[in-house]
C-alpha positions as CSV (number, residue, x, y, z in Angstrom):
1,X,-10.0,-33.4,33.3
2,X,-12.0,-33.5,30.1
3,X,-12.3,-29.7,30.0
4,X,-8.7,-29.2,30.5
5,X,-7.9,-31.7,27.7
6,X,-10.4,-29.9,25.3
7,X,-8.9,-26.6,26.2
8,X,-5.3,-27.6,25.5
9,X,-6.4,-29.3,22.3
10,X,-8.0,-26.1,21.2
11,X,-4.9,-24.1,22.0
12,X,-2.7,-26.5,20.1
13,X,-5.0,-26.3,17.0
14,X,-5.0,-22.5,17.1
15,X,-1.2,-22.4,17.4
16,X,-0.8,-24.8,14.4
17,X,-3.2,-22.8,12.2
18,X,-1.6,-19.5,13.0
19,X,1.8,-21.1,12.3
20,X,0.7,-22.2,8.8
21,X,-1.0,-18.9,8.0
22,X,2.4,-17.0,8.6
23,X,4.0,-19.0,5.8
24,X,1.9,-17.5,3.0
25,X,3.6,-15.3,0.4
26,X,1.9,-11.9,0.2
27,X,3.0,-9.0,-1.9
28,X,1.6,-5.4,-2.2
29,X,2.6,-3.4,-5.2
30,X,1.2,-0.3,-6.5
31,X,1.8,3.0,-8.5
32,X,0.6,6.6,-8.7
33,X,0.7,8.8,-11.8
34,X,-0.2,12.5,-11.5
35,X,-0.6,14.9,-14.5
36,X,-1.1,18.7,-14.9
37,X,-2.0,19.9,-18.3
38,X,-2.0,23.7,-19.4
39,X,-3.2,24.4,-22.8
40,X,-3.1,27.8,-24.6
41,X,-4.5,28.2,-28.2
42,X,-6.1,30.8,-30.4
43,X,-9.6,29.5,-29.5
44,X,-10.6,30.5,-25.9
45,X,-12.8,27.4,-25.5
46,X,-9.7,25.3,-25.8
47,X,-7.7,27.2,-23.2
48,X,-7.4,26.1,-19.6
49,X,-5.7,23.8,-17.2
50,X,-6.5,20.3,-15.9
51,X,-5.3,17.9,-13.2
52,X,-5.4,14.1,-13.4
53,X,-4.2,11.1,-11.7
54,X,-4.2,7.4,-12.1
55,X,-3.4,4.9,-9.3
56,X,-3.2,1.2,-9.1
57,X,-2.7,-1.2,-6.1
58,X,-2.4,-4.9,-6.3
59,X,-2.4,-7.4,-3.4
60,X,-1.2,-11.0,-4.3
61,X,-1.4,-14.1,-2.0
62,X,-0.2,-17.6,-2.6
63,X,0.3,-20.6,-0.4
64,X,0.9,-24.3,-0.9
65,X,-1.1,-26.8,1.3
66,X,0.4,-29.9,2.9
67,X,-1.1,-32.0,0.2
68,X,0.6,-30.0,-2.5
69,X,-2.3,-28.0,-3.7
70,X,-1.3,-24.3,-4.6
71,X,-3.7,-21.6,-3.5
72,X,-3.6,-18.1,-4.8
73,X,-5.6,-14.9,-4.9
74,X,-5.0,-11.4,-6.5
75,X,-6.9,-8.3,-5.7
76,X,-6.5,-5.3,-7.9
77,X,-7.6,-1.8,-7.0
78,X,-7.6,0.7,-10.0
79,X,-8.7,4.3,-10.1
80,X,-8.7,6.8,-12.9
81,X,-9.7,10.5,-12.2
């Protein structure tokens, strides 16, 4: 009987935790910028083409606990090439 009670208590706790985790606000935003440069001049060393890119992705999380404490986190991935 005790094992059954502990098992059902663990299941109820897992269900409660998963239900609260689903209430968090999560947003994912991002951008990608691509560039192509072609240069022609009277100086051969300055001539040529180049490619470049800049990308950014941001993940933001926020949640409010039952006691009123607001938790938040932001992760920012930024690349320049």
